C-alpha positions, 0 to 999 in steps of 0.5 A: 900706133900711127906715130910709130909708122911715121917714124919708121917710114920717115927714117927708112926713106930718109936713109934710102934717099941719102944712101942711094939716090943723092949724088951730093953730100947730104946736109946733116949727113945721115941724121939730116936725111932721117929728120927730113924723112920723118918731117915728110912722113908726118906731113904726108900722113896727116894732110894727104887725105884718107885713101890707101893704107890707113893706120890709126888715122895716118895715111901710110902711103902718102907719108912714104911719098912725101917723105921720099920727095922731101928727103930728095929736095933737101938733098939737092941743097947739099954740096956737089961731090967730085967724081963718084958718090962716096961709099954708101954705108 
């Protein structure tokens, strides 16, 4: 059950980061954002300790925090977009 939470939290936060927080062209576009979010959720859920909301040994709040941060950092490596951000899906 914990791995399902990691997939859901990582995918949603990766998508939110790519669609609304970045003013750059995300490397790998939507799939790159989702993968970065899932990896961040796994790292945060596994290694941030047993505080907050736990689901089958996974720290859900920690996974959300690290997924958001890692997705944002990966997005900083993208190319600058001229003018306004492209249309969000």
